[in-house]
LOZA-305654 format. One record per residue: residue in one letter; x, y, z of N, C-alpha, C, O, CB in turn. Coordinates in steps of 0.1 Angstrom, whole numbers, plus 2048, in hexadecimal, padded with zeros to 3 digits. Glycine has a CB too. Layout:
AXYZXYZXYZXYZXYZ
...
//
This chain:
M8097F680080080080580980D80281280E80A7FB7FD815
S8078177F980E8237F780C82E8048018338068098287E8
S81483180981583A81380984781180684A806825840813
P80584B8197FC85481A8028658107FD86E80A7F985482B
R80D86281581587380F81586F7FD8148797F582C876818
S8178627F981B8627EC80685E7E680385B7DA82B8547E9
A80085F7EC7F285A7E67ED8627E07F086E7E27E78567EE
L7E285E7D57DB8697D17D08697D77C88717D47DA86C7C5
L7CD85F7DF7C185D7E87C38547F37C78497F27B68567E0
D7C185C7FF7C28598097B485A8157AE8658187CD85E80A
V7B084A81C7A884881E7A884382D7AE83982F7A4842815
Q7A18498377A084184579084384678B84D8437A9848853
L78883784C77683F84C77583385577A82885476A841839
Q76C83785F761831869755837867751842863765832877
L74F82B86D74082E86873C82486C74381A86B73C82F859
T72D82587572581A87771881D87071882986E723817885
L70F81886C6FF8168656F980786D6FD7FB86F701812850
H6EF80D8706E08058766D580386B6CF8098636D780F882
S6D57F48716C67F38696BF7E886B6C57DD86D6C67F3859
P6B37EA86C6AE7DC8776B07CE8786AA7C587F6A37DB877
D6BD7CD86D6BF7C186B6CE7BD8716D37B28716BD7BF85C
R6D17CA8766E27C58786E87D78786E27E18736EB7B6866
S6F57D687D6FB7E587E70A7DF87470F7D38756FF7ED892
F70E7E686D71A7E38627267EF8677257FB8667147E584E
V7337E686F7397F386E7467F78657507EF86573C7F587C
L7477FF86075380285575B80485C75780886775380C84C
D76B80285C77580A8607818078577877FD85C77780886E
V78680A84D78E80E84379581884679282284C789811838
A7A481283D7B081B83D7B481682F7B280A82C7BD81A849
F7B88208277C181C8177C88278127C48328177B5817809
A7D082780C7D58308037D48277F57D581A7F47E4836807
A7D48317EC7D982D7DD7DE8397D37DC8457D07CC8257D4
A7E782E7D17F083E7CB7F083A7BE7F983D7B68048417D1
S7E28317B97E68317A47D883F7A07D28487A67DF819799
Q7D98387917CD84378C7BC83D78D7B084178E7D0847779
R7C382F78C7B682878B7B98187967C180E7957B3824777
T7AC81E7A27AF8157AD79D80C7AF7928117B07B58207BC
A7A18017AF7917F97B17987F37C57A27F07CC78C7E479F
L7887F57C47837F17CF77B7E97CE7707EC7CA7807F97D6
M77E7D97D277A7D27D07757C77DC77F7C47E37817D07C8
G76A7C07E07647B87E77587B37E27547B87D77647BC7F2
P74F7A87E97447A47EA7367B17EB7347BD7EC74679C7F5
S72F7A67E97237B17F07217B37FB7207AA8047177AF7EE
G7217C17FE7197C580F7297C681572A7C582270B7B4819
S7357C880E7437CB8167467D48197507D681F74D7C8812
G73B7E08147407ED81A7467F680E74B80180F74D7EA826
K7437EE80174A7F67F774680A7F574C8157F67447EB7E7
S7398047F272D80F7EE72F8177F97338237F871C8097EC
T72C81280173182280D73B82881373B83081C72E823819
V74682280D75182880B7538337FF75A83D80275982080A
L74F8317F774A8397EF7448457EF74884F7EB7448337EA
Q7368437F772E84B7FD73485480773085F809724844802
A73D84E80E74485581675186481275486D81974A84881C
I75486080676186280275A86F7FA7618797F776B8547FA
A74B86D7F87478747F073D8817F973788B7F674186B7E5
G73E87B80373788880F72888581172088C81773889B808
L72587680A71887580C71387081B70787081F71486E801
M71B86C82171F86583171E86E83C72786C84472F85F832
P71487884071B87E84D71F87885472987D85A717885854
S71B86C85871E86886572C86286272D85986A71185D86C
A73A86185A74485B85774A86885E74887485D748856848
R75685E86876286786C76F86186776E85686076386987D
G77A86786978486286478F86D85A79187886077F85785D
R79486C85179887284779986F83779E8658337A087384C
V79587982D79487481F79D87F81C79988B81F785873816
R7AB87D8147B088580E7B18807FF7AF8757FB7BA888815
I7B488B7F97B58897E67C18967E17BE8A27DF7A188E7DC
G7CE88F7DF7D88947E17DC8997ED7DC8947F87D98997DA
P7E08AC7E97DE8B47F87D48B77FA7D48C08037E58C07FC
Q7C58B57F47BB8BD7F97B28B48037AD8AA7FE7B38C47ED
T7B18B780E7A88B081679B8B381B7978BE8207AD8AF820
L7938A881877F8A981E77D8A98267778B382B7768A081D
L78289E82B77D89783978E89784379989283F775883834
D78889F85279389985C79289B8677988A486E79F89B85A
S78688F86B77E89387978889B8817858A6886778884882
A79389588279B8A189179F8AA88B7A38B28937A989D89A
Q7A08B087A7A18BE8827978C987C79B8D38767B28C3882
G7868C287E77D8C987977B8C886D7708CC86C77D8D387D
I77F8C686177D8C98587738BF84E7778B484E7898CC854
D7698C184875F8B38447568C183B74C8C883E7548A5856
L7608C082C7598C881C7478C281A7438B781A7648BF808
R7418CB81A7358C88177388BC8067428BA80072C8D7815
A7298B880572E8AB7F97308B47EB7378B17E272089B7F5
R7298BF7EB72D8C87DE7378D27DC7388D77D17248D07DC
D7408D47E774D8D67E97598CD7E97648D07E874C8DA7F2
R7538BE7EC7618B87E97688B97DB7748BB7DA7608AA7ED
R75E8B67D07638B87C27638AE7BE76A8AD7B476E8BD7BF
V75B8A07C275F88F7BE75188E7B57458907B87608817D1
G75588B7AA74B88279D74787879F74D86E79C75187E791
V7378767A673586A7A773086079A72886679372D86A7B1
V73285179772884C78C72384379572A83C79C72E84677C
F71484379470B83779A70D82A79671782778F6FD839797
Q70582079B7068117956FB81378B6FC80C7807038047A2
D6F281978B6E681777F6E882677C6DD82B7796D3812785
Y6F382F77B6F483B7776F184377A6F984C77A6F283D770
A6E28467806DC84D7896DC85B77D6E28667806E584D79A
L6D485A76F6D286576C6C586976D6BC86176E6D7868761
F6C487676E6B587C7726AB87A7636AC87F7586B7891776
P6A587376669986B75E69287A75269287974668886276E
H68D88675A68688E75768F89D75068B8A974E68088F764
M69E89774D6AA8A174B6AF89D73F6B489273E6B68A1755
T6AE8A47386B98A072A6C889D72F6CE89F7396BC8AD71E
V6CB8967206D98957246E38A37276EC8A472F6DF88D718
E6DE8AA71F6E98B97286E48BD7346EC8BD73D6EA8CA71F
Q6D98C07376D48BD7456D98B974C6DE8C27536CD8B8748
N6DD8AC7506E38A37556EF8AA75B6F08AE7676E589874C
L6FC8AB74E7048B174B7058C175470E8C675B7028B073E
Q6FC8C27526FA8D675A6F68D476B6F68DF7716E78E3750
F6F48CA7716EE8C87796F28CA7846EC8D178C6EB8C0777
G7038C178870B8C37917128D57907198DC7987158B778F
L70E8D77877168E978670B8F378B70E8FE79071B8EE774
Q6FF8EF7896F48F97926F68FD79D6FA8F37A46E98F6793
R6F49077A56F190A7B26E390F7B46DB9107AA6FA9147B7
L6E09117BD6D39137BE6CB91B7B96C59267BC6D19147C6
G6CB9117AB6BD91579F6C891F7986C591E78C6A99207A7
R6D09267986D592E7906DA9247826DB9187836E0937797
R6DC92A77A6E19247696F39277706F992F7796DA931753
I6F691A76470491B76170B92975C704933759707912758
D71492975C71893475C72093074872092474372293776D
A72593A74172A93973273692D73673692372F73294A72A
D74293074274D92673C74791974274D90E73F760929741
Q73E91774B7379097507319027427338F673F72990B75C
A72890D73972190572C72D90272372B8F771D713910722
Q73790671F74290371B7438F872273E8EF71B74C90C71C
R7478F672C7508ED7307418DC72A7448D37237558F0747
V7368DE72E72B8D872B72A8D271C7258C771A7218E272E
D72F8DB7147318DA7067398D27057368C67007368E56FF
A7488D670A7528CC7097548BC70975B8B47047568CF711
L7458BC7157488AD71A73F8A071074289470D7418AD72B
I7328AE70A7298A67017338A16F77358956F571C8AF6F8
R73B8AC6F27458A36E574E89E6E67538986DC74B8A86DD
Q75389C6F275D8976F77588876FB75F87C6FC7648A0702
F74C8886FD74587A6FF73F8736F47398686F573A87B708
D73F87C6E773487C6DB7268796E372286F6E873886E6CD
L7208846E47128836EA70B8906E47008956E77128826FB
Q7148926D970B89F6D270089D6CB6FB8A76C77128A76C8
A6F98926C76ED88A6C06E088B6D06D488F6D16F58756BB
L6EB8856DA6DF8826E46DD88D6F16D888A6FC6E18726E9
R6E489D6EE6E58A66F66D48A76FC6D08A87086EB8B36F0
G6CE8A66F16BF8A66F26B389D6F96A889F6FF6BC8A66E7
G6BB8936F56B58886FC6B388570A6BB88B7126BB87F6F9
L6A587A7106A987A71D6AF8687216B586071969A880726
P6AD8667286B985B72D6B384D72C6B884272B6BE85F73D
R6A285272D69884172869C83C718698831714682844728
N6A484770E6A48437016B683E7016BC8396F769E8516F6
L6BD83F70E6CD83D7096CD82B7076C582270B6DB843719
S6D682B7016DF81D7026E881B7116ED8257176ED81D6F3
G6E88127156F081071F6FE81472270481772C6EF80671F
G70181371771581971170E82E71271483871771C8116F3
Q70482D70E70383B70B70184371970884D71C6F783E701
R6F883D7236F283F72F70383F73670584A73C6E6832733
Q70E83573671983673672384273772B84474071983072F
R72284A72B72685272971F86072C72486B72972984E71F
V71785F73070E86972F71486D7417188777446FA86472A
A71286074971086475372386575E72586B76970385A756
L72B85F75673686275574087375174B87875673785974E
A73687774673A88674173389175173A89775972E88A72D
R72789075271D89375F72A88F76873289876770C887763
A72F88377173988777874289077574489677F73F87E77B
L74989576D7578997687528A67667598AF76975F89175A
A7438AA76373F8B77627468C176B74A8CC7677318B6764
I7478BC77C74B8C77837578C87877598CE7927458C878D
E7618C277F7708C177E7768BD7897808C278E7768CD77B
P7708B278E7738A779877F8A779A7878AB79176F89B796
R7858A37AA7908A17AF7938927AB79E88D7A778F8A57BC
L78788C7AD78987A7AE77A8767AB77087B7B178F8727C1
L77886E7A377286179B76D8557A677484C7AB77F859790
L7608587A975E84A7AF7518427A97458447A875B84C7C0
L75983A7A574F82F79B7458237A374C8187A575B82578E
D7398227A87338177AB72D80D7A572180D7A272C81A7B0
E7368017A272F7FA79C72B7FF78A7227FA7837237F87A6
P73280978672C80B77872A7FE76F725801764735815771
L72C7F677072C7E876771D7DE7687177D876073C7DD76D
S7187E177C7137D17837077D07796FF7C677970D7CF798
A7047DA7716F37DA7706EF7D37626E47D275D6EB7EC770
L6FA7D075D6FD7CC74D7007C074A7077B97517077D2747
D6F97BB73A6FA7AF7397047A77347017A67286F27AD733
A70E7A273471E79C7307207A47287277AD72C72178D72A
P71B7A471A7207A470E7217B670E72A7BB70771579C702
L7197BC71571D7C571571E7D072071D7DC7217187C770D
R7247C472A72C7CA7357397C972F7417D273172A7C3742
K73D7BE72674B7BC72474F7C771575A7C671074E7A9720
R7497CF7107457D870A7487E37107537E771173B7D7706
L73D7E87167417F77237507F37277597F77207367F7736
R7537EA7317607ED7367667EE72F76A7FA7317667E773D
R76B7EB7237727EF7197737FF71677D80771676D7E970E
E76580171376581071376981D71E77082771C759812712
L76481772876881C73477681D73777A82873976281473D
A77D81573778E81373878F82073079282B73479580372F
E78B81D72579282B71978E83971F79684272278A82C706
M78283B71F78084872A78484A72E78A85472A77B84A732
L78984373C79084574879F8497447A5853749790838752
D7A584373A7AE8447347B285272E7BD85772F7AE83A72E
R7A88587287A28637207A487272A7A887D72979185E71D
V79E86A73479987973B7A187C74B7A088575378587773D
Q7A987174B7B587475A7B68777637C087A7697BC87A75D
V7A98767677A68797747A286C77F79A86377D79A883772
P7A986E78A7AD85E79579C85B7967928627957B98627AA
A79E84D79A79484C79579483B7A379E8387A979584C780
L78C8387A57888327B27778277AF76B82A7B17858427BF
L77C8197AA7738137A376E8067AD7737FB7B0778811794
V76080E7B07597FE7B87567F37AF7507F37A47488007C1
T75D7E77B77557DE7AC7597D07B57637CF7BD75D7DF798
H74F7C57B27527B47B37587AC7AA7597A07AB7487AD7B5
D75C7B479F7607A879276A7A979276F7B479475C7AA783
P77279F7927827A17907857A677D7917A777878C78E795
Q77C7A677777F7AB76777B7B476B7857B57717787A575A
D7777BC76D7767CE7727817D07767897D777076A7D577E
V7857CA7807917CD78579F7CC7797A77D57757927C2792
E79E7C57777AA7BE7687A87C975F7B07D17617A67AB75E
A7A27CB75979D7D674F7A17E27577AA7E775178C7D674C
L79C7E97627987F676479F7FE76B79F80A76B78E7F7768
A7A87F37747AF7F877E7BF7F777E7C57EE7777A97F278A
Q7C48007867D77FE7847DA7FE7957E580079B7E281277A
E7CD7FA79C7D47F47AB7C77EE7B17BD7F17AC7DB8007B7
V7C67E67BA7BB7E27C07BB7DF7CE7C47DB7D57B87D87BC
I7B17E37D17B27E67E37A37DB7E67997DE7DF7B07FE7EB
C7A27D27EE7987C67F07957CC80279C7D280A7A27B17EF
I7847C78017817C880D7777C380C7717C18017817D2812
D7717BE81D7697B18217637B882E76A7BD8377747A1824
N7577B982E7537B98427557C58417527C984D75C7AF84F
G75A7D083B7587DD8407687E08457697EA84C74D7DE84D
R7737D98417807D884078A7D78357877D182A7817D1845
I7947DB83879C7D782B7A47C982E7A77C68397A87E4827
V7A57C38257A77B68267B37B48187B27BA80E7977AD825
D7BB7AC81A7C37A58117BC7A08047B279A8067C9799818
C7C07A27F97B779D7EB7B57917EC7BC78A7F37BE7A07DD
N7AC78A7E57AE7777E57A27777DC79C7827DA7AB76C7F7
P79F76E7D77987697CB78A76A7D078076E7C979E75B7C7
D7897647DB77B7647E17767747E376A7787E377B75B7F1
L77C7797E377978D7E376D78D7D67617937D778D79A7DB
G7717887CD76B7877C17597847BF7517817C877377D7BA
E7587867B074B7807AF74876F7B07507677AB7477857A1
P74076C7B573F75B7B673E7537AC73D7477AE7357577BE
//
């Protein structure tokens, strides 16, 4: 494991979640020095919870999150940036595109504050992303009319619109059938190579790790563990 000093991403998190069935305790510490890192483990191991805490979507999380020299969370120092101020782009498992918004409006959403329209520089960025991801013919279309690959491109472009310090990808291929998953895995790898933003990918699939990651960190039952084949998909 790389030292926090040289890491692109340095994470120490503690969090307890309660439900009627059980309590789940997350206690993880890891540092990643690679441009693309996979957080791998079985369902229920805490992978998505880590991503949500890094993004600032888990207010009860305690510990430390740093992206390079920027501190997003440091409980000991009283630092806890709001999710909007962390500049972390998230691609959710089902892409979570707003169904009533066009492709262009989905890209604009993260740039809007308090109902204000985006400014000229932000509009130019949205236009550039639409061109970069080959979405020109789709900019006025709604998500329900897009293919799986098109939705993936829109979701990634939307995450990049805020000029993020870090991309978080939460099982972005798991809802797809095998042939489409294989093709979109290759396309996603090419897109990540092109945008050159540090990325943390959550997955349970060793093939995702092989195709998309330069470094792998394994998690099981809320703890970082040594990687082994049993932590992947059955």
